[in-house]
N, C-alpha and C positions, 0 to 999 in steps of 0.2 A: 764561505764567508768567514770573516774574522770574528772571533768570539767577542771582542771588544765592541764591534759594531752591533752585534745582536743584543748585548747587554744594554747598550745605550738606548736602543729602541724599546726594549722591554721595561727598563727602569722608568720610562716616562709614562707608564700605564697608570696609570692610576685611572547571532550575537546571538536566539538572538532577539534581543528586545531593545527597541530604540524608539523612544517617544520624542518626536522632533518639534521644537518650538521655534518659530521664525519671527524675528523682530527686525525693524528697520530704523536705524538711527544715523542721521547724516549720511545717507546713501549706503550704509553698511548693513548687509544682511547677515544674520547670525543663526546658525542651526545648533541646537543643543540636544543632547540625548544621553542614553545609557545603553551599553551593549552587554548582552549576556548570552550564554549558551541557550539555544532554543529548547533543549531537552531538560537540562539541569537547572536552568534559570540563574546559574552562577555568573557573576560579572566576568568579563573578559578584558584583561589588561593588554596594552600595547597593540590594540587594533588600529590599523591605518584608516583614517577618515580623510578622503581626498576629493577635490573638485578642481580639475584643470591645473594640476601642479601646485595648488594651494592646499595645505593639509595640516593635520595634527594627529595625535594618537590618544587613545583612551588611557585614563589613569588606572590605578589598581582597583578602583571601585567600578570600572567600566564606563566612567563618565567622560564626556568630551564637550567642547565648544568649538565650532568652526566658524570663523568670521570671513565673509566674502564681500567683495566690492559690488557685486551685482547678483541678481537671481541666477542660480546655477542651472545648467542643463541637467546635471545629475550630481549626486553625491555617492561616492563609492566606498564601501566598507569591505576591508579585506583582512584576513587573519590566517596564518598557517594552520591547516587542518580544518578549515571551514570554507563553505561555498561563498564566493564573493557576491555581494548584493549591490545592485545599482538602484538608487531611488531618485525620482525627479522631485523638484521643488513642490509641485502640485501633490505628489504622493505624500510628501512629508506633512503638508498642510492638512490633508485628509486624515492622516494618521493621528495628528494632534487633536483635531476636532472630534474624531470618533473614539479616541482613546484606544485604538487598536495597536498592538505591537508589530514590529517588523522582526521576523525571525530569521536568524542565520543558522542554517543547518550544518552540522558536522559533515565533512565530505567522506564519502565511502571510497575505498580503493578496490578496484576490480582485480581479481587474481591474475588475469592475463597482462595486467600492467605492471606486475611485480618483476616480470622477466627482464633481465638486463642484457640480453643478447650476447652473453659470454664475456662481457667486459669485466675486468677486475676493478675493485674499488679504487685502487691506486691509479689505474689507467684513466678512470673517469675524472679524478681530481687533476691529474696532469694535463688532460685534454682541456679541462675547464680553465686551467691557468694559461694555457696557450691561447685561449680565446678571449682573455680579459680585454685586450686592446680592441677587439672587435665588438665586445658586448657593452663596454663602458665608455664614458665620454672621452673623445680625443681632443676636443676643444676645452678651453677654460670654462669653469662654472662659477657663478656667483650665487650662493645660496643664503637665504635668510633662515635663521634657526632660533629655537628657544632652548635655553640651557638652564638646568636646575641642579643644585647639589645640596644634599641634606646630611647632617651628622646627628646620629642618635647615640646617647650614652645610656646603656641598658635599654629601657623602653621609652626614654624621654628625649625629645628633640632638643638639641642645644644650639644648633645653628641652621639657618636656611639662607641660601643665596641663589638668585636666579636672574637671567638677563636675556635680552634679545641681541643676537649677534649676526654679523655678516661673515660668511666663510668663502674665501677664494680658494679654488682647487684647480690646479693644472690638469691636463689630460692624463689618463691612466697609463700612458706609455712612459710617464716620468715619475720620479719619486716625489716626496713632499717638498722638495726645494722650490721656494717661491710661494708655497701655500701659506695662507695667513688667516687670522681671525681678528675681527674688529668688534668691540663692544659698542652697541648703539645706545642701550639703556639697561639699567639693572638695579637691583635692590638687595638688601641684606638684613638679617635679623640675628643677633647673637645673644646667647644667654649671658647675664651679668654675674652669675655665680662664679666666684673664683675657682671653685672645685671643678667647674665645667670646662676649664681651659684645656684645649687639646694640645698636649705637650709634644706630640710627634709631628713631623713634617712629611707629607706625602705629596708626590707630584700629581697634578690634575688640572682641572679648570676647563674653560671653553675650548681648549685645543683638542678635546676628545675626537672631533670628527677628522682631525688630521692624523694624530698619532695612533688612533685605534681603527682607522679604516683598513681592515685586514686585507682587503682585496687590492688596495693600492700599495700599502706598505707590506709587500710580499716577503721582505726579509724576516718578518715576525714568524711566519709559518708557511706561506704558500710559495715554496720553492723546493726543488728536488732534494737539496741537501737536508733541509729541515724535515721534510716529509719522510725521509729514510729512517728517522728516529722513532717513527710511530707505526703501530699496527692499525690498518684501516679495514673496516668491515661495512658491508652494505646492510642496512636495516629496512624495515617496512617503509615504502614510499608514502609521501603525503602530498596533499593538494594545496596549491597557493595560487590565487587569482585564476582558478579554473585550469591550472596547468600542473602536470605531475612533476614532483620533485624527487630526485635521488636523495636519500638520507644516508650519510656516511659517518660512521662513528670512528673517532680516533682515540687511541690510548698509547702512552709511552711504551716503547719496547726496548729501550736502552736507558742507561743512567748517564746523565750529563752533569757538568759542573754547575749548571743553572737549572732552574725548575722548568719542566715541560708541561704540556697542556693535556687535558682531556676534554672531550666535547663532541659536537656534531656539526657537519657541513651540509647545507641544503643547496642542491644544484638543480636548475631547471633541466628537465630531461631532454627537451628539444634544442634549446639554445646553448646549454652548458654554462649559463650564467650563475654565479653564486648569488643566492637570494636571501640567505640567512646564515649567520655563523654564531654558534653558541660555544663558548670556551670557558674553562676554569683551570687555574694553575693547580698542578699536582701538589698536594699538601703533605706528601710522605716525608719530606725533609723541610721543616719550617725554616731552618736556617737559610736555605737557598732562596726561599720566597722572601724572607726578610731582606736579604741583600738586594733583591730586585725592586722592592716597593718602598723601602724605608729610606728617606733622604736624610733625616736628622732626628736625634732624640737626646734627652739628658742622660748622662752616664749612669745614673742610679735607677733608670727606668728599664723594666723588662718589657719587651715587645713580643707578642706571640700572635702571628697571623692565623686566622681561621679560614678565610675564603678570599679569593680574588677571582671574580668572574666577569665576563663581558659578553654582550650581545650586540651584533651589528645586523640590522635589517636593511635590505635593498628593495627598491621598487622599480618596475619596468614601465616606461612610457615611450610610445613611438619607436619601439625597438631598441631603446637605450636604457640600461640599468644604472640606477644612481643610488647613493646612500640616502636612506630615509630616516633611520632612527638608530641611536646607539646608547647603550647603558653599561655602566661599570659599577660593580659592587665590591666593596672591601670591608671585611669583618675582621676585627682583631681585638686582643686583650692587652691592657696595660696594667702593670702593677709595680709599685715602688718598693724597693728594698727596705726592709725594716717597717713596712706598713702592712696592716692586716688585710685590708680590702683590695679586691681586684675590680677593674672596670672593663666592661665589654663595650666596644664601639662599633657602629655600623655606618659606613659612608656610602651614599648612593649618588652617582652622577649620571644624568641623562640629557640627551639632546635630540630634538626632533627637527627635521628640515621642514619648514612651513612654506617655502617658496623657492623657486629655482629659475635662473636665467643662464643660457649657454650661448657662446659665440666667440669668434676670434677677436671681437672688439672688447671683450670683457677685460678690464684692467686689474692688475694686482692691488692688494691693499697696501697702502704706503707704510713704510717701516715705522714712522713716528706714530701711526694709528694702530699698530698691531699689538695684540696681546701675546706676550712671550711666555714660554714654558716655565720660566722661573718666577713669573709675576704672581701676585696674590690677588685673587678675584675680589676678595673683600675690600681691598684698598681702592678698587676702581668703581664701586657702586655705592648707592645711597641707602639711607635708612628706609625700612619697610613700613611706610605710613600712609600711602595714597591708595585707596580702594579702586580707583579708576586709572591706575598707573599704566596699564598695558594698552589702553585705548583700542585701536583697530588691530593690534598685533595678535597673531595666533599663539597660544601657549598650551602647555599641558595642564589641564585642570588639577588643582591640588586635591589630594584625597581627604577623606573625613578626618583621619588621624593626623594628617599634616595640618589641617585647619585648627584642630584642637591644640596641636603643638605650638602653632603661631600664637594662638590666644594666650596660652600659658606663659610663653616668653614675654609677651607684651605686658601681661599683668604683673609679672615679676619686675619688669623695668619701671612700671608706674609705681609699684609699692616702694621701690627704692627711692 
């Protein structure tokens, strides 16, 4: 592959305790709860909460809200390293009334399941790549998703933007040509302090499920040429949805003109489907990382990257594995020449698929409705002022610290 093509792709980067409360409003059923580790009682983030392809994930506090159009047959809670739990609507009602917790136990790995039958780590990954077209959708998918991006300056939130989007994806035998994102509704909140202006321009936005779907966009990592630049090692296997997962660690073994990755690949032992991918850019050469993630900055500003990491989670339903959740974190420092103080920034972008439809009759998103990679999300959404803005849409619940950040920004805007 040409280096220019790879740079283009990479530059665009940018429980168990569950108390269930059921309510009915305009034929909408809602389940609320909090997920924690059964033993430690600590909250679990990014737990998948699903019912018949409608779902969400828990926030950093382990909290979730799942909105459904009818009483579900069951609600499924799944998280890597934990036993999957299936709860009926009646069970959730009983738990709420009795105040009893639902406990998700950490999964245990049997020693005889650690055996990899002589296969090398690289062989497992290459075989998983060969099976992508068999394990993932071959027909177009139209997915509904919830997207949120937050920017923190030091420990203080200075901007929040979020929206409901439609995502069209062609089958996994094709690249992202024809894939598109349409914003259905969204809102934003920006700090009014002049000193809070983010002077740098980094690519990102609701196109995350297109440009960071590592399994579909194999030019980023999952091809033989790129994998030859890494050392791959098998680690202790883990359970996901009651199925054993190979855990393969990758680290750079060569030096390239662009930054390489470190991280882990999780692969279903039976189907060889990629179920989770955790990656971070190697920060040994900050200059290489800067070239990949920085789009624009003032001449007198010094930009120092500290972290670029991404997580892509996939879920399997009916024998087909699909993208479920994606998160991108960028941490960096900015300081102006001839100024004393430096500022650390933290940008978190995440998207969860809340519904999905598949079929040959699914039509692409029209060009005039599409969100393009150079678009500014803030220009396409409205002010953050309606507490009932989301209605029946499934979202990622805001964390406690995010709620406090929203209140602080609103207060500053009122004071002005």
